[in-house]
C-alpha positions as a Markdown table, in Angstrom:
| # | Residue | x | y | z |
|---|---|---|---|---|
| 1 | Met | 27.1 | -52.2 | -70.7 |
| 2 | Asp | 23.8 | -51.5 | -68.9 |
| 3 | Glu | 21.9 | -48.3 | -69.0 |
| 4 | Leu | 23.7 | -45.0 | -69.3 |
| 5 | Ile | 22.8 | -42.0 | -67.0 |
| 6 | Val | 23.6 | -38.5 | -68.2 |
| 7 | Val | 23.7 | -35.8 | -65.6 |
| 8 | Asn | 24.1 | -32.1 | -66.7 |
| 9 | Arg | 24.2 | -29.3 | -64.2 |
| 10 | Phe | 23.5 | -25.7 | -65.2 |
| 11 | Arg | 24.2 | -22.3 | -63.5 |
| 12 | Val | 21.3 | -20.0 | -64.2 |
| 13 | Gly | 21.3 | -16.2 | -63.4 |
| 14 | Glu | 19.3 | -14.8 | -60.5 |
| 15 | Asp | 17.0 | -12.8 | -62.7 |
| 16 | Pro | 13.6 | -14.4 | -62.8 |
| 17 | Leu | 13.4 | -13.9 | -66.6 |
| 18 | Asp | 16.7 | -15.9 | -66.9 |
| 19 | Ala | 15.2 | -18.7 | -64.9 |
| 20 | Ala | 11.9 | -18.7 | -66.8 |
| 21 | Ala | 13.7 | -18.8 | -70.2 |
| 22 | Phe | 16.0 | -21.6 | -69.0 |
| 23 | Arg | 13.0 | -23.5 | -67.7 |
| 24 | Thr | 11.4 | -23.3 | -71.2 |
| 25 | Asp | 14.6 | -24.3 | -72.9 |
| 26 | Val | 15.4 | -27.2 | -70.6 |
| 27 | His | 11.9 | -28.7 | -71.0 |
| 28 | Ala | 12.1 | -28.3 | -74.8 |
| 29 | Ala | 15.5 | -30.0 | -74.8 |
| 30 | Leu | 14.2 | -32.9 | -72.7 |
| 31 | Gly | 11.2 | -33.3 | -75.1 |
| 32 | Ala | 13.6 | -33.5 | -78.1 |
| 33 | Leu | 15.8 | -36.1 | -76.3 |
| 34 | Ala | 12.8 | -38.1 | -75.1 |
| 35 | Ala | 11.6 | -38.5 | -78.7 |
| 36 | Arg | 14.8 | -40.4 | -79.7 |
| 37 | Pro | 15.2 | -44.2 | -79.8 |
| 38 | Gly | 16.9 | -45.6 | -76.7 |
| 39 | Tyr | 15.6 | -42.9 | -74.3 |
| 40 | Val | 14.4 | -44.4 | -71.1 |
| 41 | Ser | 13.6 | -41.5 | -68.8 |
| 42 | Gly | 14.5 | -37.9 | -67.9 |
| 43 | Arg | 14.0 | -35.3 | -65.2 |
| 44 | Val | 14.6 | -31.6 | -64.7 |
| 45 | Gly | 15.4 | -30.4 | -61.2 |
| 46 | Cys | 16.3 | -27.2 | -59.4 |
| 47 | Asn | 18.4 | -27.1 | -56.2 |
| 48 | Val | 16.5 | -26.5 | -53.0 |
| 49 | Asp | 19.2 | -24.4 | -51.4 |
| 50 | Asp | 20.6 | -22.7 | -54.5 |
| 51 | Pro | 17.8 | -21.8 | -57.0 |
| 52 | Gly | 20.5 | -20.9 | -59.6 |
| 53 | Leu | 21.6 | -24.5 | -59.9 |
| 54 | Trp | 19.6 | -26.7 | -62.2 |
| 55 | Leu | 19.9 | -30.3 | -63.3 |
| 56 | Leu | 18.9 | -32.3 | -66.3 |
| 57 | Thr | 19.2 | -36.1 | -66.0 |
| 58 | Thr | 18.4 | -38.6 | -68.7 |
| 59 | Thr | 18.7 | -42.3 | -68.8 |
| 60 | Trp | 19.5 | -44.2 | -72.0 |
| 61 | Ala | 19.4 | -47.9 | -73.0 |
| 62 | Asn | 23.1 | -47.7 | -73.8 |
| 63 | Pro | 25.8 | -45.2 | -74.8 |
| 64 | Gly | 25.2 | -45.6 | -78.5 |
| 65 | Ser | 21.6 | -44.5 | -78.1 |
| 66 | Tyr | 22.7 | -41.3 | -76.4 |
| 67 | Arg | 25.4 | -40.6 | -78.9 |
| 68 | Arg | 23.0 | -41.1 | -81.8 |
| 69 | Ala | 20.4 | -38.9 | -80.1 |
| 70 | Leu | 22.9 | -36.0 | -80.0 |
| 71 | Ser | 23.4 | -36.2 | -83.8 |
| 72 | Ala | 19.7 | -36.1 | -84.6 |
| 73 | Tyr | 18.7 | -32.8 | -86.4 |
| 74 | Asp | 15.9 | -31.8 | -83.9 |
| 75 | Val | 18.2 | -32.5 | -80.9 |
| 76 | Lys | 21.0 | -30.4 | -82.5 |
| 77 | Leu | 18.5 | -27.5 | -82.8 |
| 78 | Thr | 16.9 | -27.8 | -79.4 |
| 79 | Ala | 19.1 | -29.7 | -76.9 |
| 80 | Val | 22.7 | -29.2 | -78.0 |
| 81 | Pro | 22.7 | -25.4 | -77.6 |
| 82 | Leu | 21.4 | -25.9 | -74.0 |
| 83 | Leu | 23.8 | -28.7 | -73.3 |
| 84 | Ser | 26.7 | -26.5 | -74.3 |
| 85 | Arg | 25.8 | -24.2 | -71.4 |
| 86 | Ala | 26.2 | -27.0 | -68.8 |
| 87 | Val | 28.8 | -27.0 | -66.1 |
| 88 | Asp | 32.0 | -28.3 | -67.7 |
| 89 | Glu | 32.4 | -31.7 | -66.0 |
| 90 | Pro | 32.0 | -35.4 | -67.0 |
| 91 | Ser | 28.3 | -36.1 | -67.4 |
| 92 | Ala | 27.9 | -39.7 | -68.7 |
| 93 | Leu | 27.8 | -42.4 | -66.0 |
| 94 | Glu | 27.3 | -46.2 | -66.3 |
| 95 | Thr | 24.9 | -47.9 | -64.0 |
| 96 | Val | 26.6 | -50.1 | -61.4 |
| 97 | Thr | 24.8 | -53.3 | -60.5 |
| 98 | Gly | 26.0 | -56.2 | -58.4 |
| 99 | Glu | 29.6 | -57.4 | -59.0 |
| 100 | Lys | 29.6 | -56.6 | -62.7 |
| 101 | Pro | 33.1 | -55.3 | -63.8 |
| 102 | Leu | 33.2 | -51.6 | -64.4 |
| 103 | Asn | 33.9 | -50.0 | -67.8 |
| 104 | Arg | 37.7 | -49.2 | -67.8 |
| 105 | Gln | 39.6 | -46.9 | -70.1 |
| 106 | Val | 41.9 | -49.3 | -71.9 |
| 107 | Pro | 43.0 | -49.5 | -75.5 |
| 108 | Arg | 40.6 | -51.7 | -77.5 |
| 109 | Glu | 41.7 | -54.2 | -80.0 |
| 110 | Leu | 40.9 | -53.5 | -83.7 |
| 111 | Asp | 39.7 | -56.6 | -85.5 |
């Protein structure tokens, strides 16, 4: 599998203090994730038309890197509490390049 893209969307209250606190938290979370092996890149965004909708995207070398990052102590303290506030929807996406077959949900053989 190629790189993994993780997209988390957040609903933030209209109170400017809520937005300021969220902004601090999301950048701290991104910093903790960025320090982990396998991290490729990340960005924080705010919707142009709806300032209460925020986005955190990260790209990882592979799914294992992301999963291991989530179990790191500093990430559990900094990023996981923030990620638990994300809109409840699938967030991990595989990159699609060329004609490569897509990852499919199928039972895997145990050797």
